[in-house]
N, C-alpha and C positions, 0 to 999 in steps of 0.2 A: 929609361924603356921599360914603360909600365907590363904589368903580368900578361896583359888580352896582346902584346904583341910580342910578347917572349913565348908564351903560348903558340902562337900561328906560327911562327918560326921554329920551335920543334913538333909540329904537325907536318912542315915543309919539307922539316930533316926525313922523317917518319915516309913520308909520300917519295923521297927519293932513294930512300932504301929499300921499297918494296920495289919502285921503278930500276933502279941499277941492278937487284940482284934477279929480277924474274927470269934473265936469259940462261942463268944458273941451276935454279930451281925447274923450269924448262928440261933441261939436260938431266938432272937427276930423277924425274918423275918418268923419263924411258926407261927405267932401270927398275926401281921402284913405284908400283903404283898410285897414284895419287893420294888416295884413301890412307894407306896402309903409311905412305908420306908424311903425311897431316896428325895420324896416331903418330907418329915417335916425336914429330917436331913441338906439335901443341904441348903433350906430356911432358917433353922436354922442359919446354920452357915453362911452363907450371913448375916443374920442381925447382928450375934454378930461379922465380921467383920466390918462391916458397924460402929456397935457402937463404937469398938475401933479406928475405922479411926476418924469419928468424933470428938472423944475425945481426943487423943494423937497425932494423923499425919492430922488434918483438913485442910489444905494447899494444902495437896496431892487431895483435892477432886478439888479444882480451876485447877488443871491440866487435868480435864476431858473433853473427847473429841469424837465427833461422829467414829471417827476412832478406837478411844480405845475399845468403848462400840462395833464397830462391831468385832476388834479381839478379845473380850470377850467374843463374842456372838459363835465364831468359836470353840474356846477354851471349850465353855459350850458344845455346839454340839457332839464335839468330846467325851467328858468326858460320856455326858450322852450315846450316843451312846457307848461307851466301857460296861457301867455296865447295859445298855437295852440289848444288844445282848448277854452279857455272862447270864442274867435273863433267858432269851428265851432259849438261848443253854442248860442250865441245865434242861430243862424239855425234853432234847431228849437225854444227854449224860451223862457219867458218872463224877465226881469230878474230877478223876484221868486226864482224855483226858483236860477237861477244866482248872484244874490248867497248865499242858504242855502245852498247845496249848496258853495261855493266855499269857505263859513267852515266848512264840518266838517271841514277839515285844522284847526283847534283840536283835535279828537278824535284825530285821525290822527297827529298830532306827536309824543304821549307814547309811544305806543307807537313807532314809530320810535327814535326819543331812547332807550326802553330797549332796544332792541335792538341799536342802534348806538352809545351812549355806556355803556350801562350808569349808566342812571339812572331812580332807583327812582319810580314813579308814587307823588307823596304823596296820602294824601286831601284836601289843599287843590287841587292840582293837578285831581283828579276833580270836586271841588263847584265848581271855577271854569271849565273846561272845559264840564259840563255847563250852569252858567249862560250860560256863552257861546251857547253853541248854542240852549239857549231867548230867549234874547236877541234872536239871529240871525231865529229863526222868528216872533217876535211884530213884529220891524223890518220883516220882507221881506213876511211874510203879512198885510197889515194887512187884515181882514176877507174874509179870504181862505181856503182851504184849499191845502196842498200837492198838488200834482195831477202825476205824474210822464208824461216823455215820451221819445221817443228821443233827445233831444238832453241829457237829464238824464244820461246815461251817459256822455256827451263832458263835461261839466262836473263828474262825479266823479273822471273820470281828470285834471283839472284842478286839483282840490284835490289828488288825491296828488300829483302832480307838484310842488304850490307846499311842498305837506309835506315831501316828497325835499328840496326845495333849502333849507328851513330847516333840516332836521336834518344833512343833509350838510355845510352850512355850520357847524354844531356841532360838525361831526368834522375839517374842515380847516382852519377858523377858526385856530386856536390853533396849526399846524403853518406858517403861511407869514405871510408879510408882508402886510397889508389891502389894501393899494394895489394892488401886481401882480395878485395875486389876484381883485379885485373887477373892474380892468381887463381881465385876461382874459376871463373869464366873461361880460363885457357883450360884450367882441369879437364873441364865440362866439352871444349871442342875435343881434347883430347880423348876424352873418354867415348863419345859418342862417334868420331873418327875410327875409334877400334872396333865399336860394334857394328858400324857400317863397312869397313873393310874386311870385316868376318864374314857379313852375308853377302857382300857384291863378290869379292875375291876369293872369298873359302880363307882356310888357315895358312896357304903356302906362304902368303907372301911375309907375312909376319914369323912364320915359322923359321923361314929363311933371312929373315931381317937382319940378324946378326954378319952374315956371310953378305948382305947385300950391302949393310951400310960400308963396309971396308972399302968400296968400291970409291977410285975416287972423287969422280962425280958425285955423287951421291953423300958421301965422307963431307965434302968440301959445302955442300947445300945445305946438308943441316949444321953443321957449327953455325954458318952465318945463318940460316932459321931460327935457330932455336936461342939465339942469343938476341943480336939486334933488332933482326925483322919480325921477332913474336914479343919474348918477353918485353924487351927495352920498349918497342913500339907500341903494344896496347901499355904498357905501362904509361908510356906516354901520353898515350892517347885517354887514359883515363885521369892523367891528373890534369893534364890541360885543358880538359871540356868542364873544369871547373868556372875557367877563366875566359872562354869563349861562346859561341853558339854553334850549336851542330850545323847552320846553314854554313857558317863559314867554315866547317872542319870540311865539309862535302864537297866545298870548291877548290880548297888548296889539296884536295887528295886527289882531283881532276887533274894535278900535275904528275901524277904517276904514270899514266902513259908518255909524257914528253921526255920521263928521263929513260923511262924502256926504251924510246926511241931512240935516244942521245946512246945512250950504252949498245943497243944491236948496232949504230950507225960506227961506232970506236971499236965494239970489240967485235961485232957478228960480221962485221962486214957487208951492212945493209946498209942502202942506199936511201935519201930523204930529198924525195921529190917536192916543187913546187908547192904543191897543194897541200902535202904532209907539214911543212915549215910553215905555211899560213898559218895549218891548224895549232901548230905550237907554241905560233906568234898570240893566237886567240886566246890559246888556254892559262896563257902570260898575264895577258890583258885582266883578264877574268880574275885571275887570283890576283894581281896591283889592285882592281877596281874594287874590289871585297876588301884590301889591307886597307886602301885609300880613306870610304868611305866612314861615316860616323861609328866609332868604338861602339860595339853592341854594349847592350846590358847585362852584367856579370848576371850567373844563376844565384852565386851568394856572395856575399862580401866577408871579405877576410881579412881584418885590421892590420893582422901582424905579418907586415911585409918584411919583419928576417926572415922567416919561415923557411924551409930550404923549399926550393921550388916543385920536387919532386917529391916530399914529404905530402901527406895526406892530412897532415896537420891542419 
């Protein structure tokens, strides 16, 4: 199996982790406000990756430069904006609207990829993106129609921010070692989330965070979020985008709500109607179409096939 296929399977694992833990995080942010939760989540993830780098990949810190710091800040800003706009948008719109409009990043990414990386938009990409959007609509609007409101503008900004993060990761991942780039990106998200939490929620949530973190729902969600769904997920994304295209990443990430629906069905006592089931099949078909299409040109060439996949060498 070549590196492009391994990268896509690894990104599918990331989408599965995000989707399957959505219910856990949803319960946690009812106790600890979202911005405060993200502050602890991303700061903890950055510290974990920094420790891994210091112990196992110490030489990569010697490649640190101000240019890398600046590019990490940009990626962190996009990621923070994505989570921030999504959180604010949820105050004014429905979960269904949020899920669908956030998923529209699947059609935004190819255009950004064309502009930034000069990747042509093939007919397979168009078909896969269109099929994924149709599937997202069927999955999120079971028995209802799309009804727009003022919160949806914020969610659209969230979709654009997430699309920019995926597209620019495709630009910067080939230039820098994966671990320091991912570590700095998450550190900036943690810092920005802390500042936003202090501005929006005041000092109370973070001041009482030690007490709130010990509540089972919050503690369990943070343990999962800091490690698998933040530190390792964004390390995997940064490493994998050396070997696949941003457009394909976006289509694979469209599987996240499918895994979320499956988790809700099995563990949340939710039901999955015919329309939602058909939507899941459409998204799965979109991912398979993208996967079976001609292999994308790699952003970089790496002739050392023996190098560890998650190493940035």
